[in-house]
C-alpha positions in Angstrom: 154.8 123.9 111.9 151.4 123.5 110.0 151.3 119.8 110.9 151.6 120.6 114.6 148.9 123.4 114.4 146.6 121.0 112.3 147.2 118.0 114.8 146.4 120.2 117.8 143.3 121.6 116.2 142.0 118.3 115.4 142.7 117.0 118.9 140.8 119.7 120.5 137.9 119.2 118.3 137.9 115.6 119.2 138.2 116.3 122.8 135.4 118.9 123.1 132.4 116.6 122.6 133.9 114.4 125.3 134.1 117.5 127.7 130.5 118.5 127.0 129.1 115.2 127.6 130.8 115.2 131.1 128.0 117.5 132.3 125.1 115.5 130.6 122.9 112.9 132.3 119.9 110.8 131.9 116.9 110.0 134.2 113.6 108.4 134.1 110.4 109.3 136.2 107.0 110.8 136.5 106.3 114.5 136.0 105.2 115.9 139.3 104.5 119.8 138.8 104.6 122.0 135.9 105.0 125.9 135.7 104.6 126.8 132.2 105.2 130.4 133.0 108.6 129.7 134.2 109.4 127.0 131.6 110.1 124.6 134.5 108.6 121.4 135.7 109.7 118.9 138.6 110.2 115.2 138.2 109.8 112.5 140.7 112.7 110.3 139.5 112.8 106.5 139.7 115.6 106.8 142.1 113.2 108.6 144.6 114.8 111.9 144.1 112.9 115.1 142.9 114.5 117.1 140.1 113.8 120.6 138.9 114.0 120.9 135.1 114.2 124.0 132.7 112.9 123.8 129.2 114.5 126.3 126.6 114.0 126.7 123.0 116.9 124.2 122.1 115.1 121.4 124.0 114.0 118.5 121.9 110.7 117.1 123.2 108.6 114.3 121.7 105.7 112.1 122.7 106.1 108.5 121.9 103.1 106.8 120.5 102.3 103.4 118.9 102.3 105.0 115.3 104.7 107.8 115.2 106.6 110.3 117.5 105.0 113.7 117.9 106.9 116.9 118.7 105.6 118.7 121.8 106.3 121.6 123.9 106.0 122.2 127.8 102.4 123.2 127.5 101.6 119.6 126.3 103.2 118.0 129.4 100.9 116.7 132.0 101.4 115.7 135.7 101.8 112.0 135.8 103.4 111.8 132.4 106.2 109.1 132.4 109.3 110.4 130.9 112.9 109.8 130.0 115.1 112.9 130.0 118.5 113.6 128.8 120.0 116.8 130.5 122.8 119.2 131.1 123.8 119.8 134.7 125.7 123.0 134.2 123.4 125.2 136.2 123.4 124.9 140.0 119.7 125.8 140.4 118.2 123.4 137.9 118.9 120.8 135.1 118.4 121.9 131.5 116.5 119.6 129.2 118.4 118.4 126.1 115.9 115.8 125.0 112.7 114.5 126.6 110.4 111.7 125.5 106.9 111.0 126.9 105.9 107.4 126.9 102.3 106.3 126.6 100.5 105.3 129.9 100.9 101.7 130.9 97.8 99.7 130.0 96.1 98.1 133.0 
């Protein structure tokens, strides 16, 4: 009986990350608007769609530079920033930022 319970527990633990990733996505684009008070911003995706994102305290955000990555918050974002975002799509009203990376502007 113990083997059956342990096997079931092990299988459920292994299956949980797969289920959690089912609602996770990734997109690239440019920040369009920022509402710091609401902890939200819109992104004009490379696919032509506009997305509304929410940033909570669990979000990992960093700015990619040539020397090192710097941790940032929503107040450090600027319209026009080029970003890559991994997000959770559990909420019907907005997407929740899991990880966000700001890339340096392209040199002309």
